[in-house]
C-alpha positions as CSV (number, residue, x, y, z in Angstrom):
1,X,37.2,-56.8,83.4
2,X,36.3,-60.1,84.5
3,X,37.6,-61.7,81.6
4,X,40.9,-60.0,81.2
5,X,40.9,-61.1,85.5
6,X,39.8,-64.8,84.2
7,X,42.3,-64.9,81.4
8,X,45.4,-64.0,83.8
9,X,44.6,-66.3,86.3
10,X,44.0,-69.1,83.5
11,X,47.8,-68.4,82.2
12,X,49.1,-67.9,85.8
13,X,47.8,-71.4,86.6
14,X,49.3,-72.7,83.0
15,X,52.5,-71.7,84.4
16,X,52.6,-72.9,87.7
17,X,51.9,-76.4,86.0
18,X,54.7,-76.2,83.4
19,X,56.7,-75.0,86.3
20,X,55.5,-78.1,88.5
21,X,56.1,-80.6,85.8
22,X,59.5,-79.0,84.7
23,X,60.3,-78.8,88.5
24,X,59.6,-82.6,88.4
25,X,60.9,-83.8,85.3
26,X,64.3,-81.5,85.3
27,X,64.8,-81.6,88.7
28,X,63.9,-84.8,90.2
29,X,63.5,-87.3,87.5
30,X,66.3,-86.5,85.1
31,X,69.3,-86.4,87.8
32,X,68.2,-89.5,89.5
33,X,68.2,-91.4,85.9
34,X,71.9,-89.8,85.3
35,X,72.4,-91.0,88.1
36,X,71.2,-94.5,88.4
37,X,72.9,-94.9,84.4
38,X,76.3,-94.0,86.3
39,X,76.2,-95.4,89.7
40,X,75.4,-99.0,87.3
41,X,77.7,-98.3,84.3
42,X,80.5,-96.0,85.9
43,X,80.4,-96.5,89.5
44,X,84.4,-96.1,90.2
45,X,84.0,-92.8,88.4
46,X,80.8,-91.8,89.6
47,X,81.9,-92.1,92.8
48,X,85.2,-89.6,92.6
49,X,87.2,-92.5,91.5
50,X,88.3,-93.4,94.9
51,X,91.2,-95.6,95.8
52,X,90.8,-97.9,99.1
53,X,93.9,-99.7,100.5
54,X,93.8,-103.1,101.5
55,X,91.5,-102.8,104.5
56,X,89.1,-101.2,102.7
57,X,89.9,-97.5,103.7
58,X,89.7,-94.7,101.4
59,X,92.7,-92.9,101.0
60,X,92.5,-90.4,98.1
61,X,91.5,-90.3,94.4
62,X,93.5,-91.5,91.8
63,X,92.6,-88.0,90.0
64,X,94.0,-85.8,92.4
65,X,97.7,-85.6,93.4
66,X,99.1,-85.4,97.1
67,X,102.0,-85.4,98.7
68,X,103.6,-87.5,101.5
69,X,105.3,-85.6,104.6
70,X,106.7,-86.5,107.8
71,X,104.8,-84.0,110.2
72,X,105.7,-81.0,111.8
73,X,107.9,-81.4,115.2
74,X,106.2,-78.2,116.0
75,X,102.8,-78.1,114.9
76,X,102.3,-74.5,116.1
77,X,104.8,-73.2,114.3
78,X,104.0,-72.0,111.1
79,X,107.1,-71.4,109.6
80,X,108.4,-74.8,110.0
81,X,108.3,-76.8,106.7
82,X,107.1,-80.6,106.6
83,X,109.9,-82.7,105.1
84,X,109.2,-85.2,102.4
85,X,108.4,-88.3,104.0
86,X,111.0,-90.8,102.1
87,X,109.9,-94.0,102.7
88,X,106.8,-93.2,100.2
89,X,107.4,-92.4,96.3
90,X,107.1,-88.9,96.0
91,X,104.8,-86.9,93.2
92,X,105.8,-83.6,91.7
93,X,106.6,-80.7,93.2
94,X,103.4,-78.7,93.9
95,X,102.4,-75.7,95.8
96,X,99.0,-76.4,95.5
97,X,99.4,-79.8,97.7
98,X,98.3,-80.0,101.0
99,X,100.8,-81.7,103.5
100,X,99.1,-85.0,104.3
101,X,100.3,-89.2,104.7
102,X,99.2,-92.2,102.7
103,X,96.5,-92.5,105.3
104,X,94.7,-89.1,105.6
105,X,92.9,-87.2,103.6
106,X,94.7,-84.0,101.5
107,X,93.7,-80.2,101.6
108,X,93.8,-78.7,98.7
109,X,95.1,-74.7,98.7
110,X,95.1,-74.0,95.2
111,X,95.2,-75.2,91.6
112,X,97.2,-73.6,89.1
113,X,100.3,-73.0,87.3
114,X,103.2,-70.7,88.1
115,X,102.9,-68.4,84.7
116,X,106.5,-67.5,85.3
117,X,108.8,-67.7,81.7
118,X,111.1,-70.2,81.3
119,X,113.9,-67.5,82.1
120,X,112.2,-66.3,85.7
121,X,114.9,-65.7,88.1
122,X,112.7,-67.3,90.9
123,X,111.5,-70.4,88.5
124,X,115.0,-71.0,87.8
125,X,116.2,-71.0,91.6
126,X,112.9,-73.2,92.6
127,X,114.0,-75.8,89.3
128,X,117.6,-75.5,90.5
129,X,116.9,-76.6,94.2
130,X,114.6,-79.6,93.8
131,X,116.8,-81.0,91.5
132,X,119.8,-80.7,94.0
133,X,116.8,-82.1,96.3
134,X,115.9,-85.0,94.2
135,X,119.4,-85.8,94.0
136,X,120.1,-85.8,97.6
137,X,117.4,-87.7,98.4
138,X,117.4,-90.8,96.1
139,X,121.4,-91.0,96.3
140,X,122.0,-94.1,98.7
141,X,125.3,-95.6,99.3
142,X,125.1,-98.2,96.5
143,X,123.2,-96.0,93.9
144,X,124.4,-91.9,93.0
145,X,121.5,-90.0,91.2
146,X,123.4,-87.9,88.3
147,X,122.1,-84.1,87.2
148,X,120.9,-85.9,83.8
149,X,119.0,-88.4,85.3
150,X,116.4,-86.1,86.9
151,X,113.1,-86.0,84.3
152,X,111.7,-82.7,84.2
153,X,108.5,-84.0,86.1
154,X,110.6,-84.3,89.5
155,X,111.6,-80.7,89.1
156,X,108.4,-78.9,87.7
157,X,104.8,-78.7,88.7
158,X,102.0,-79.2,86.3
159,X,99.7,-77.0,85.0
160,X,97.5,-77.4,87.7
161,X,98.8,-78.4,90.3
162,X,97.7,-81.3,91.2
163,X,98.5,-84.3,88.8
164,X,98.0,-87.6,90.3
165,X,100.9,-89.1,88.0
166,X,104.7,-89.2,87.4
167,X,107.0,-90.1,84.9
168,X,108.0,-93.8,85.0
169,X,111.3,-92.4,84.7
170,X,110.9,-90.3,87.7
171,X,109.1,-93.2,89.8
172,X,112.3,-95.8,88.6
173,X,114.5,-93.1,89.8
174,X,113.3,-93.3,93.1
175,X,113.8,-97.0,93.6
176,X,116.5,-97.5,94.8
177,X,115.7,-94.9,98.1
178,X,112.4,-96.6,98.3
179,X,114.1,-100.0,98.9
180,X,116.4,-98.9,101.5
181,X,113.8,-97.1,103.2
182,X,111.7,-99.9,103.9
183,X,113.9,-103.0,103.7
184,X,113.1,-104.3,100.5
185,X,114.7,-105.8,97.7
186,X,115.3,-103.5,94.5
187,X,113.9,-106.0,92.2
188,X,110.7,-106.1,94.4
189,X,110.3,-102.4,94.1
190,X,111.1,-102.1,90.6
191,X,108.1,-105.0,89.6
192,X,105.6,-102.9,91.8
193,X,106.5,-99.6,89.4
194,X,106.3,-102.0,86.1
195,X,103.0,-103.0,87.3
196,X,101.6,-99.6,88.0
197,X,102.9,-97.8,85.0
198,X,99.8,-97.2,82.9
199,X,100.9,-96.9,78.9
200,X,99.7,-94.4,76.6
201,X,95.7,-94.1,76.3
202,X,94.9,-95.9,73.2
203,X,98.4,-96.6,72.5
204,X,99.2,-93.3,71.3
205,X,97.7,-90.5,73.7
206,X,99.3,-89.0,76.1
207,X,102.3,-90.1,77.6
208,X,103.3,-93.5,80.0
209,X,102.0,-92.4,83.6
210,X,102.3,-93.5,87.2
211,X,99.8,-92.9,90.0
212,X,101.7,-92.2,93.0
213,X,98.9,-93.0,95.2
214,X,98.0,-96.2,93.8
215,X,102.0,-97.0,94.0
216,X,102.2,-95.9,97.6
217,X,99.0,-97.9,98.6
218,X,100.7,-101.4,96.6
219,X,104.1,-100.2,98.8
220,X,102.1,-100.2,101.8
221,X,100.4,-103.7,101.3
222,X,103.9,-105.2,100.2
223,X,105.8,-103.7,103.4
224,X,103.0,-105.3,105.5
225,X,103.0,-108.5,104.0
């Protein structure tokens, strides 16, 4: 009987020691080592790929899209939709992005695709309405957008609904509006888009893209200079 109790006690003590050692190694030392390596080798990515403006204020993450809307006239009216603030470059449409401006944190509502078929009447109407809005918003006195000029990403959301990038074609489509809204020369805005266009990863993966938040942050700095 005494041997049985003693053996059980030894086993429990051995198990407790193993638990303590594994807790320290796996729960403290390993996370600290990984965090330290990440902070040294990949500091930007480890901290959420934050984007800062000229004053050093964090305006968002380069990994998650956000919208640029004018504030609602009546914040208490739930039926009133915020309108796009046309002085900023606009991202892909998405019901998953919360309303915000370049200087406020975004609130994510959901992430996901519509899961609607290409011939779904609701989706067709959404795309048709979005295309008409893109044409109307980006046509100026000196520049008229034609229906065939509107790229697919201007009227469709990404699979996640959180895509931070747009195609160079959609960015270029907005150049004349941005120039007019901000009293800038078209060539200035064209250079801004060119400077913030990223090519294919390793030269062959993915598509050329423009990060909207990075572009709008640079635009904000340009308008204040």
